[in-house]
N, C-alpha and C positions, 0 to 999 in steps of 0.2 A: 070235279072235286067237291066233296061236301064241305059245309062250313066248319065242322069240327077239325077236319084234316087241314083245312086252310089256316085255321087258328094255330094249329101245331106247327105248320110251316112258318108262319109269321114269327112265332116265338123262337124257333130254331135259327132262322136267318138273323134275327136280332142278336142272339147270343153269339153267333159266328162273327158278326160285324164288330161287336164289342171286344171279343177276343182278338180279332185282327188289329183293332186300334191299339189295344194294350201291347200286342207284339211289336207293332211299329214303333211305339214310344220306347219300348225296352231296347230294341235293336239300334234305334237312332240316338238313344240317350237324350231324348227331348224332355225328360222330367227335370224341372228346374233345380238347381243347387240351392243351398242355404243362402248364399250371397245373392243369387238372382231373386230368390223369394223376398229377401229383405229389401232389395232395391225396388222390386215391383210394389211392395207394400208402401215404401216411402213415397213412390211416385203417385200413389193414390191420395196421399195426405189424409185429411180428416174423414174422407169417404171410406177409408180402408175397413173400419169395423162394420160399416153399413153394407158394404159390398162383399164382405168375407163369406157370409152364409150362402147367398146365391152363387158366388163363384165356387164355393165348396161343392154345392149340389152338381154343378156342371162338370167340374173337374173329377168328381168321384165316379163318374161313368168310366174313367180310364185310369185314374190314380188312386191307390189304396188310401183309405181314410186315415190310416196311422200317419202317413206322410203329411196329409192336410192338417191333421190335429197338431203335429209337430210344428207346422208352419204357423199355427195360431200362437203357440208359445214363443216362437221366434219373433213374431211381429208385435205381439201385444203383451207378452209376459204370461206367467201361469195364471195369475188371479183373473185377468180379463180374458185371456185366451181360452180357458176351460169352458165357461158357459157359451162362448161363441162356437167352439169346436163341437160341443154337445148339441147345440142348435143345428149346426151343419150336418152332423151325423144323423140326427132325427129327420131333418128335412130331406136329406138324400135318401133315407130309408123309405119315406113316404112317396117320394118321387119315383124311385125305382119300382116300388110296389104298384104305383099307378100305371107305369109303363107296361108292366107285365099284365096287369088286369085289362088294360086297353087292348093289348095284343090278343089276349084270350077271349075278349068279347063276352058273349053270352055263355061261353063254355067253361068259365072259371069253375073250378071244383071238379071238372070232368076231363081235364087234360092229363092229369097224373095217372100213372099206371094203376091197375087194380090192386097190386100188391102194396102200394103206398097209401091206400085209402085210410089206413089207421093213422097215418101222419096227418092227413087232411082232417080227420075227426079230432085228433089231439090238438091241432092248432085252433080249430074252430071252438072246441069245448073249453080249452084252457086259456085262450086269448093272450092277454098281456103276460101271464105267467109263463106261457110257452115261449114267447119272444124273449122275455127276460132270461130264461134258462139258456136259450140259444146264444145270447150274448156272452154268457159265462163260459160256455163250452170252449175249450182251447182249440185253436186251429180250424174253427168253423168260420169260413168267410162270411162277413156280414152281407155281402151282395147276394150270396146264395139264399140266405134267409129272406132278404128283401124281395127278390124276384119270386121265390117260392110262395111267399105270402100273397103275392098278387094273383097266383094261380089257384088259391083257395078262397074260402069265404071268411077269412080273417078280416076283422074290421080295421079301419085306419086308426081309430082311437086306441085299440089294443096294440097295434104296431108302434105307435108313438109312445104310449105309456111304458110298454116293455122295453123299448129302446132307451128311453131317458133313464130308467132305473137300472137296467142291466149294463148299459154301456158307460155310465158315469165314471166308475173307478178307472177303467182302462183309458178313457178319454183324458182324465186328469193326469194319468201317468205319462202318456205320450205327449201331452201338451207341456208338461213339466220338463220332459227330456228335450223337446224342441227349444224350450227357452233356456236350456243349459248346454247347448252345443258348444259354446265357447269354453266351457269348463265342466267336463263330465265328472270331475271329482268333487263338485260342489255338493253340499247337503241336499239340495233340491234334486239333483240328478241321482244321487245315491238312494234317496227316498223313493223316487220314481222306479228305479230298477228293482228295489226291494219289493215294492208294491206289485210290480208285474210278476215277479217270481212267486209271491204269495198268491196272487190271482191265478197263475198257472197251476200251482199245486192244488189250490182249492177247487179250481175248475176240473182238474183231473180226478180228484176225489169225488166231486159231485157226479161226474160221468160214471165213475165206477159204481157208486151207490145207486145212481139212477137206473143203471142197467139191471139192477137187482129188483127194482120195484116198478119199473116203467110199465105204464098201461099199454105200451106198444109191444111188450114182450109176449110171446105166445104163452098162453096159459095163465097170464096174470089176471087178478081179480078185475072184473069189470069189462073184460074183453069177450066178445062172442066166441063160442066154441068153434073149433075148426070142423068143417063138414066131414062126415065120415066118407072114406073112399068106397065103402061097400054099400050096395043098394039093399034095402030090406027085401027079404024073400016073401 
């Protein structure tokens, strides 16, 4: 088995193991409740804010970041929880990117199918802007972007910068919701829900407009012409 195929197998096995872990947690109901999260935070005492980010990074391999951001609001409040959650999201993105890059080895940028090469070029050429846009797109899992970035030549700096800028509004909204679980009719909770609705609508509009001008679209300016299927006589 050549090294490129071995790298592909490593990535595939890792993805399968992560999906299996998520499935086990979902079936067994092992995701902690809000009361359990609050009790766990209280048990850490003054170390809770210090340990939150590394624990976020570890837990995010199996637990969605929105739940972990909500836990920040629950434990520390919106004002203190938002920067902690944003730091956790960014650190988790860089960690997952590093894992994918480690598994890909010297074959990063060559494991993606040929038909997705334009995506590789888009990420590499646009860097932080591409990551920021991916955080805005609704229903696009952050983990997919994180691991995909590791299989390309995207820099860690661009991943971090794009995540901080693009994820900040959603992180604030989910942290505020987590801090308002006891009263979802509070002004803070209503503001968070309104912000998520606005972000969803804005993200949908962004995608619709982006599809019309995307450099990934066939025939768009700046993309190489498709090779002709006919050979010259």
